[in-house]
Backbone as JSON Lines, residues from 0, in Angstrom:
{"i":0,"aa":"M","n":[-27.44,13.29,72.95],"ca":[-27.84,13.42,74.33],"c":[-28.51,14.78,74.53]}
{"i":1,"aa":"L","n":[-29.55,14.79,75.32],"ca":[-30.28,16.03,75.56],"c":[-29.6,16.87,76.63]}
{"i":2,"aa":"S","n":[-29.68,18.17,76.47],"ca":[-29.2,19.07,77.52],"c":[-30.22,19.05,78.66]}
{"i":3,"aa":"N","n":[-29.84,19.57,79.79],"ca":[-30.78,19.63,80.92],"c":[-32.01,20.46,80.57]}
{"i":4,"aa":"T","n":[-31.81,21.54,79.84],"ca":[-32.93,22.39,79.42],"c":[-33.86,21.64,78.48]}
{"i":5,"aa":"E","n":[-33.28,20.95,77.5],"ca":[-34.1,20.17,76.57],"c":[-34.88,19.09,77.29]}
{"i":6,"aa":"E","n":[-34.22,18.41,78.21],"ca":[-34.9,17.35,78.96],"c":[-36.05,17.92,79.78]}
{"i":7,"aa":"K","n":[-35.84,19.06,80.4],"ca":[-36.88,19.68,81.23],"c":[-38.08,20.08,80.36]}
{"i":8,"aa":"V","n":[-37.82,20.7,79.22],"ca":[-38.9,21.11,78.32],"c":[-39.64,19.88,77.8]}
{"i":9,"aa":"L","n":[-38.9,18.86,77.37],"ca":[-39.51,17.66,76.82],"c":[-40.34,16.93,77.86]}
{"i":10,"aa":"R","n":[-39.81,16.8,79.06],"ca":[-40.55,16.11,80.12],"c":[-41.83,16.87,80.49]}
{"i":11,"aa":"G","n":[-41.74,18.18,80.61],"ca":[-42.93,18.98,80.93],"c":[-43.99,18.89,79.85]}
{"i":12,"aa":"W","n":[-43.54,18.92,78.59],"ca":[-44.47,18.78,77.46],"c":[-45.16,17.43,77.5]}
{"i":13,"aa":"W","n":[-44.36,16.37,77.67],"ca":[-44.92,15.01,77.72],"c":[-45.88,14.87,78.9]}
{"i":14,"aa":"Q","n":[-45.49,15.36,80.06],"ca":[-46.35,15.26,81.23],"c":[-47.67,15.99,81.01]}
{"i":15,"aa":"S","n":[-47.64,17.13,80.33],"ca":[-48.88,17.87,80.08],"c":[-49.85,17.07,79.21]}
{"i":16,"aa":"L","n":[-49.32,16.14,78.44],"ca":[-50.15,15.31,77.56],"c":[-50.66,14.04,78.23]}
{"i":17,"aa":"V","n":[-49.89,13.47,79.15],"ca":[-50.24,12.13,79.64],"c":[-50.65,12.05,81.1]}
{"i":18,"aa":"L","n":[-50.31,13.02,81.91],"ca":[-50.64,12.93,83.34],"c":[-52.06,13.43,83.6]}
{"i":19,"aa":"S","n":[-52.62,12.95,84.71],"ca":[-53.96,13.39,85.11],"c":[-53.9,14.84,85.61]}
{"i":20,"aa":"D","n":[-55.05,15.46,85.69],"ca":[-55.11,16.84,86.17],"c":[-54.55,16.96,87.59]}
{"i":21,"aa":"A","n":[-54.83,15.97,88.44],"ca":[-54.32,16.01,89.81],"c":[-52.79,15.94,89.84]}
{"i":22,"aa":"E","n":[-52.23,15.05,89.02],"ca":[-50.77,14.93,88.96],"c":[-50.13,16.2,88.4]}
{"i":23,"aa":"L","n":[-50.77,16.8,87.41],"ca":[-50.25,18.04,86.84],"c":[-50.3,19.17,87.85]}
{"i":24,"aa":"K","n":[-51.37,19.22,88.63],"ca":[-51.5,20.27,89.65],"c":[-50.37,20.17,90.67]}
{"i":25,"aa":"E","n":[-50.02,18.94,91.06],"ca":[-48.91,18.72,92.01],"c":[-47.6,19.25,91.44]}
{"i":26,"aa":"K","n":[-47.42,19.12,90.14],"ca":[-46.18,19.52,89.48],"c":[-46.23,20.96,88.97]}
{"i":27,"aa":"H","n":[-47.35,21.63,89.22],"ca":[-47.55,23.02,88.79],"c":[-47.45,23.16,87.27]}
{"i":28,"aa":"L","n":[-48.08,22.2,86.56],"ca":[-48.11,22.21,85.11],"c":[-49.55,22.31,84.63]}
{"i":29,"aa":"L","n":[-49.73,22.84,83.44],"ca":[-51.06,22.91,82.83],"c":[-51.27,21.72,81.9]}
{"i":30,"aa":"S","n":[-52.5,21.28,81.81],"ca":[-52.84,20.18,80.92],"c":[-52.85,20.67,79.47]}
{"i":31,"aa":"A","n":[-52.4,19.81,78.58],"ca":[-52.46,20.12,77.14],"c":[-53.92,20.14,76.72]}
{"i":32,"aa":"P","n":[-54.26,20.91,75.71],"ca":[-55.64,20.93,75.23],"c":[-56.14,19.53,74.86]}
{"i":33,"aa":"S","n":[-57.42,19.35,75.04],"ca":[-58.05,18.07,74.74],"c":[-57.82,17.68,73.28]}
{"i":34,"aa":"G","n":[-57.47,16.44,73.06],"ca":[-57.29,15.93,71.71],"c":[-55.87,15.98,71.19]}
{"i":35,"aa":"H","n":[-55.0,16.76,71.81],"ca":[-53.62,16.85,71.32],"c":[-52.92,15.5,71.33]}
{"i":36,"aa":"K","n":[-53.06,14.76,72.42],"ca":[-52.39,13.46,72.54],"c":[-52.92,12.49,71.5]}
{"i":37,"aa":"A","n":[-54.23,12.41,71.36],"ca":[-54.84,11.47,70.42],"c":[-54.44,11.77,68.98]}
{"i":38,"aa":"K","n":[-54.45,13.05,68.61],"ca":[-54.07,13.42,67.25],"c":[-52.62,13.1,66.97]}
{"i":39,"aa":"L","n":[-51.76,13.33,67.95],"ca":[-50.34,13.02,67.77],"c":[-50.13,11.52,67.66]}
{"i":40,"aa":"K","n":[-50.84,10.75,68.46],"ca":[-50.72,9.29,68.39],"c":[-51.16,8.75,67.03]}
{"i":41,"aa":"R","n":[-52.14,9.4,66.41],"ca":[-52.67,8.92,65.13],"c":[-51.86,9.4,63.93]}
{"i":42,"aa":"A","n":[-50.91,10.27,64.15],"ca":[-50.1,10.78,63.03],"c":[-49.35,9.62,62.39]}
{"i":43,"aa":"E","n":[-49.46,9.49,61.07],"ca":[-48.91,8.34,60.37],"c":[-47.55,8.59,59.74]}
{"i":44,"aa":"S","n":[-47.04,9.8,59.84],"ca":[-45.73,10.11,59.26],"c":[-45.1,11.27,60.02]}
{"i":45,"aa":"V","n":[-43.84,11.48,59.78],"ca":[-43.15,12.61,60.42],"c":[-43.79,13.92,59.96]}
{"i":46,"aa":"D","n":[-44.14,13.99,58.69],"ca":[-44.8,15.2,58.19],"c":[-46.12,15.45,58.92]}
{"i":47,"aa":"A","n":[-46.86,14.39,59.2],"ca":[-48.12,14.53,59.92],"c":[-47.87,15.0,61.35]}
{"i":48,"aa":"V","n":[-46.81,14.51,61.98],"ca":[-46.45,14.96,63.33],"c":[-46.13,16.44,63.31]}
{"i":49,"aa":"L","n":[-45.38,16.88,62.31],"ca":[-45.0,18.29,62.2],"c":[-46.21,19.21,62.14]}
{"i":50,"aa":"M","n":[-47.33,18.72,61.67],"ca":[-48.54,19.53,61.51],"c":[-49.44,19.55,62.75]}
{"i":51,"aa":"Q","n":[-49.09,18.77,63.76],"ca":[-49.93,18.67,64.94],"c":[-49.67,19.81,65.92]}
{"i":52,"aa":"D","n":[-50.74,20.29,66.54],"ca":[-50.62,21.36,67.53],"c":[-49.74,20.94,68.71]}
{"i":53,"aa":"A","n":[-49.82,19.68,69.1],"ca":[-49.0,19.21,70.22],"c":[-47.52,19.35,69.89]}
{"i":54,"aa":"F","n":[-47.13,19.01,68.67],"ca":[-45.73,19.17,68.3],"c":[-45.34,20.63,68.24]}
{"i":55,"aa":"C","n":[-46.22,21.47,67.7],"ca":[-45.91,22.91,67.62],"c":[-45.68,23.49,69.0]}
{"i":56,"aa":"T","n":[-46.43,23.03,69.99],"ca":[-46.23,23.48,71.36],"c":[-44.84,23.11,71.84]}
{"i":57,"aa":"L","n":[-44.42,21.88,71.6],"ca":[-43.08,21.44,71.99],"c":[-42.02,22.27,71.26]}
{"i":58,"aa":"W","n":[-42.15,22.4,69.96],"ca":[-41.16,23.11,69.16],"c":[-40.99,24.56,69.61]}
{"i":59,"aa":"L","n":[-42.11,25.23,69.86],"ca":[-42.04,26.63,70.3],"c":[-41.42,26.74,71.7]}
{"i":60,"aa":"S","n":[-41.69,25.77,72.56],"ca":[-41.08,25.77,73.9],"c":[-39.57,25.58,73.8]}
{"i":61,"aa":"L","n":[-39.14,24.72,72.9],"ca":[-37.71,24.51,72.7],"c":[-37.06,25.76,72.11]}
{"i":62,"aa":"Q","n":[-37.75,26.4,71.18],"ca":[-37.22,27.61,70.53],"c":[-36.98,28.73,71.54]}
{"i":63,"aa":"E","n":[-37.81,28.78,72.58],"ca":[-37.63,29.81,73.61],"c":[-36.33,29.61,74.39]}
{"i":64,"aa":"Q","n":[-35.86,28.36,74.46],"ca":[-34.7,28.03,75.28],"c":[-33.39,28.01,74.5]}
{"i":65,"aa":"E","n":[-33.43,27.55,73.29],"ca":[-32.22,27.31,72.5],"c":[-32.41,27.83,71.08]}
{"i":66,"aa":"N","n":[-31.33,27.86,70.33],"ca":[-31.41,28.17,68.9],"c":[-31.42,26.86,68.12]}
{"i":67,"aa":"Y","n":[-32.49,26.62,67.41],"ca":[-32.61,25.43,66.58],"c":[-32.89,25.85,65.16]}
{"i":68,"aa":"S","n":[-32.47,25.02,64.24],"ca":[-32.74,25.29,62.83],"c":[-33.91,24.43,62.37]}
{"i":69,"aa":"A","n":[-34.37,24.7,61.18],"ca":[-35.45,23.89,60.6],"c":[-35.01,22.44,60.44]}
{"i":70,"aa":"N","n":[-33.71,22.2,60.28],"ca":[-33.21,20.82,60.15],"c":[-33.43,20.03,61.44]}
{"i":71,"aa":"D","n":[-33.44,20.7,62.57],"ca":[-33.65,20.03,63.85],"c":[-35.11,19.64,64.05]}
{"i":72,"aa":"M","n":[-36.0,20.31,63.36],"ca":[-37.43,20.12,63.56],"c":[-37.86,18.67,63.3]}
{"i":73,"aa":"E","n":[-37.36,18.08,62.25],"ca":[-37.72,16.69,61.91],"c":[-37.26,15.73,62.99]}
{"i":74,"aa":"C","n":[-36.07,15.94,63.53],"ca":[-35.55,15.1,64.6],"c":[-36.45,15.19,65.83]}
{"i":75,"aa":"W","n":[-36.85,16.4,66.19],"ca":[-37.73,16.57,67.35],"c":[-39.12,15.98,67.09]}
{"i":76,"aa":"A","n":[-39.57,15.98,65.84],"ca":[-40.85,15.37,65.51],"c":[-40.8,13.87,65.76]}
{"i":77,"aa":"V","n":[-39.69,13.24,65.42],"ca":[-39.53,11.8,65.67],"c":[-39.51,11.53,67.17]}
{"i":78,"aa":"I","n":[-38.82,12.37,67.91],"ca":[-38.79,12.22,69.37],"c":[-40.2,12.34,69.94]}
{"i":79,"aa":"A","n":[-40.94,13.34,69.51],"ca":[-42.31,13.54,69.99],"c":[-43.21,12.36,69.65]}
{"i":80,"aa":"A","n":[-43.09,11.87,68.41],"ca":[-43.92,10.75,67.98],"c":[-43.62,9.49,68.77]}
{"i":81,"aa":"S","n":[-42.38,9.3,69.15],"ca":[-42.0,8.13,69.95],"c":[-42.43,8.29,71.39]}
{"i":82,"aa":"L","n":[-42.19,9.45,71.94],"ca":[-42.45,9.69,73.36],"c":[-43.93,9.65,73.7]}
{"i":83,"aa":"I","n":[-44.79,10.01,72.76],"ca":[-46.22,10.03,73.03],"c":[-46.76,8.64,73.34]}
{"i":84,"aa":"H","n":[-46.03,7.6,72.97],"ca":[-46.46,6.22,73.22],"c":[-45.96,5.67,74.55]}
{"i":85,"aa":"V","n":[-45.23,6.48,75.32],"ca":[-44.74,6.06,76.63],"c":[-45.82,6.37,77.66]}
{"i":86,"aa":"S","n":[-46.22,5.35,78.4],"ca":[-47.27,5.56,79.41],"c":[-46.68,6.25,80.64]}
{"i":87,"aa":"P","n":[-47.52,6.96,81.39],"ca":[-47.03,7.71,82.53],"c":[-46.44,6.85,83.65]}
{"i":88,"aa":"G","n":[-46.78,5.6,83.71],"ca":[-46.28,4.75,84.79],"c":[-45.04,3.96,84.43]}
{"i":89,"aa":"Y","n":[-44.27,4.44,83.45],"ca":[-43.1,3.67,83.02],"c":[-42.1,3.52,84.16]}
{"i":90,"aa":"Q","n":[-41.45,2.38,84.2],"ca":[-40.47,2.09,85.24],"c":[-39.04,2.14,84.7]}
{"i":91,"aa":"D","n":[-38.9,1.96,83.41],"ca":[-37.59,1.96,82.77],"c":[-37.25,3.39,82.34]}
{"i":92,"aa":"G","n":[-36.1,3.56,81.76],"ca":[-35.77,4.84,81.17],"c":[-36.71,5.14,80.02]}
{"i":93,"aa":"I","n":[-36.83,6.39,79.65],"ca":[-37.75,6.78,78.59],"c":[-37.41,6.08,77.28]}
{"i":94,"aa":"A","n":[-36.13,5.95,76.95],"ca":[-35.73,5.31,75.7],"c":[-36.18,3.85,75.68]}
{"i":95,"aa":"I","n":[-36.02,3.15,76.79],"ca":[-36.44,1.74,76.87],"c":[-37.95,1.65,76.75]}
{"i":96,"aa":"A","n":[-38.65,2.52,77.47],"ca":[-40.12,2.51,77.45],"c":[-40.65,2.83,76.06]}
{"i":97,"aa":"A","n":[-40.02,3.78,75.37],"ca":[-40.47,4.16,74.02],"c":[-40.24,3.04,73.02]}
{"i":98,"aa":"G","n":[-39.24,2.2,73.26],"ca":[-38.91,1.14,72.33],"c":[-39.66,-0.16,72.55]}
{"i":99,"aa":"K","n":[-40.44,-0.25,73.62],"ca":[-41.19,-1.48,73.9],"c":[-42.36,-1.63,72.95]}
{"i":100,"aa":"K","n":[-42.64,-2.87,72.59],"ca":[-43.79,-3.15,71.75],"c":[-45.05,-3.0,72.57]}
{"i":101,"aa":"I","n":[-46.08,-2.48,71.93],"ca":[-47.39,-2.32,72.59],"c":[-48.12,-3.65,72.45]}
{"i":102,"aa":"K","n":[-48.6,-4.15,73.59],"ca":[-49.36,-5.39,73.57],"c":[-50.78,-5.1,73.13]}
{"i":103,"aa":"K","n":[-51.22,-5.8,72.09],"ca":[-52.58,-5.61,71.59],"c":[-53.53,-6.52,72.35]}
{"i":104,"aa":"K","n":[-54.68,-5.99,72.62],"ca":[-55.67,-6.74,73.42],"c":[-56.54,-7.6,72.55]}
């Protein structure tokens, strides 16, 4: 289970990647650099996620709040890789939304 601090950092990171500029402005958040979301979505392995700038941003934000070891990094990479596939308009909990199959067109 995530702590309140972890949840806040994770939600802000995710929102910076998926919300529109107008929505981010309302929440007083900055948009993630262009391409971060797409590169993270295309990562084909946990190792590839670890190398993405979007993940590094999340990891460094978490490091500012808590003490984490290198062993925790892989776990957070899996969380990031799963969460990036959750659309901003989800109605269910994040875990349910992350576990849903993507309908192919």
